[in-house]
C-alpha positions, 0 to 999 in steps of 0.5 A: 355779758351772758350767752343768750340761749336763743331757740329760733335757729334750732327751731328753724332746723327742726321746722325745715326737717319736718316740712320736708317730711310733710311735703311727701305726705298726702294725708291730712294730719290734724290734731285737737287743741282743747282750752277750757276757760279764757286764760290769756297766757294760754290763749297766746300759746294756743294761737302760736301753735295754730299759726305754726302748725298751719304754716307747716301743713298741719290742720289743727282743730281748736275747741274753746270750752266756756267754764260753765260747761259740764265736765262730762261734755268735755270728756265726751267731746274728747272721746268722740273727736279722737276717734277721727282717722285724721286726728293724730294728737290731742292736747288739753291745755293746762291749767284746767280750771280748778272746778274740774277734775283735771285727771279725769279729763286727761285720762279720757285722752288716748295714750297713743294720741297724748302728745303732751305726755300728760296721761298717767300711762305716758308719765309712767313710761317716762319714769321708766325711760321708755317714753311714748312721747317726750313732753314738749316744753321739758324737751325744749329745755333739754334741746337748748342745753344739748345744743349749747353743750351745757350738759347737766351731768353732775350739776346741781339743777334747780327746777322752780316748778312742780307742775305736771307739764314742766316740773315733774316730767323735767325732773324725770328727764334730768335724772336719766342716765347720760350727759344730758341727764345725771343731774342732781335735781332740786325741785322748789315750789310755792311752799319752799322756804329760803328759796334764795339759798337754793338759787344761789347754790344751783348751777342751772336754774329752770323756772316755770312759775308764771310770775313776771320778773320773779328771778332777780340778779341778787338771787343767782351766782355769776356762773348760773345758767338760767332757763326761763319757761315762764310766759307772762302777759303784762301791760306796759305803756298801754301795750301787752308784752310777753315776759318770762319769770326771770328779770332778763335785762338785769340777769343778762349782765350777771349770769353765764347764760340765759334764755330770752322770752320770747325766743327761747324755750317757747319757740322750741316747745311748739315745734316739739309738739308738732314733731310729736303729732308727726311721730303719732302719724308715723306710728299709725301708718307704720312708717 
């Protein structure tokens, strides 16, 4: 049976540490969450962020734009709201509907408040190994590997994602020199041919494609490590369930290690994002 790479215990440690810091702060620390459209998986993730941040003492500001709104209105809203003295971070949830120019919207975010590390400036700094912020989900992947001492150094790591949120920044982070980096990274995506050939040679598989139960036991080796970043909502027996990209139950009896969904990468993603909010606050206050 596989080692279950749960993120809850590590997330709780991070929460306690952050909570202690916040107890000594009198300032109101807010951050802005923007969602465009009604994507259900995004809505669930946003609600988790809001609930966790309020529990710790942050004041999240949530704005959900209808898909009929003009791009200029979204950009103007971001530019004005981020000027507030109590706003220390801005998140524009992905995916942004295709009708909009995503880069143009993201570029309106102040690089010092870009806690998701999406702006060209901050992604460029990440490529130089001098990040302004570490993106939350890729950092969660690294946190889990480090916590369980499953170091990717010298390993073949397959990332099934080329997204700006996970695939591309994670590639940069895994290439960084050191035992938590120095990986031989392969990136697969929707146009990759013979994907099974790649999954079968990979030591570590990181999937974030948004397809429930996509990665099956026949696709992996017995010594594989599976990091599942997928968040998918499915209906089963009249109930909405959250599942990952990996067929967890069948993989649990085959692979070396695997993350559960929920309870793996996602719980760390939220707290990592809040750590970035507090880091932004510390920088602004010169702490």
